[in-house]
N, C-alpha and C positions, 0 to 999 in steps of 0.2 A: 441429559443439560439444557437448563431455561434455555428458551428463546432470548429471553435478557442477558442473563451469562457469557451466552456464544456473540450475541451481538457486541458484549463489551469486549471481549477479545479482541472479535475482528478491528474494533477501533482502536484498539492499541496498537495493532499491527497495520491499521494503515495505507501509513508507507510504504511497507514493504510490500503488501497488494500493489499497489500501486505501479509501483517499479518493476514490480514481475510482470504485470500488465504489459507492460508500454515494453517492455523486453520482447516478446512475441510480435505486437502491432503497436501503428502511431493511435492516440484513440483520445477523442473526445472528450472533457469531463462530461456531456452527458451521457456518454457512450459508457466512458466508467461506471460513473452511477447506475446506470442499466444493469451493465455488468455483475455489481456488486449486490442488488438485487437479484437478477437471476439466478445465479450461483447460490449466491448463497440464503435467499429468501429472507434478508435482511433490509430493510431499509434505512439506509444512511445518507441526510440529507444532502443535498448538490452544495450548499453553503461548507458544512466538512468535506468535502471533494475538493471543491476547489479551494479553501483554506488550505489542504495539503497541500495540491498543487503547484499554489502559490509557493509555499514552505519549498517544497522541492525544488520551483525552478529557480529560485533564488538561494538555494544550495549549490545549484549549480547541477543539480543530477538528472536533470528532465531539462528541454527544451521546448518552449512552444511558439509554434507557427499560425501563421492564417490562412486557412484551407473553406473558402469558398463560403465566406461569412459565420465561420467558428473558426475557434483556436484550437490547434489538436499538436497535441506534445510528445513528444519522442523522448527515447532515454540518450541522455549523453554517455560519452567514455565514463564521467567520472561516477554516473548512475553505476552502469553495469560495475565499475569495479566497487563500488557500494555494496551490492549484491552480490558480486564475490567472495567478498572477505564474509559479509556474513552466514554463506552458504556454508566457507571455511568454518565459521564458530556456531556453527548449527547446534554442535552437540552442548557446546559450553552454554548456549540458552538456553536449551532444553535440562542441563543438568543445574544452573540459575532458578530455572522455574520449579523445578522438582525441590528445590532449598525453599523459595518461597510459600512451598506449597504442605513442603512436610512440617508434619503435627512434633514433633520429635524436635529437642532443642539443645 
């Protein structure tokens, strides 16, 4: 798979990736940007990360708190519930992707 295609897929699921990482640990936007780069070898701009964080916070999936001059995000109960639903419907998501990529119509 080409790196640009891998990046496109990752960008499509960046909100779920961020929520999953925040389930493990509270992180800053800077931490998340570095984690994506280190873990996947793909640069996602800080602007994309911070826009996603803002969107997740607006939807009450995460909460940002100021700690040592930086904003650190943690998963809320609503975010945990959202991840639970995503995990419960993982097979349906995979089936939908299979249908999208199917060459037979």
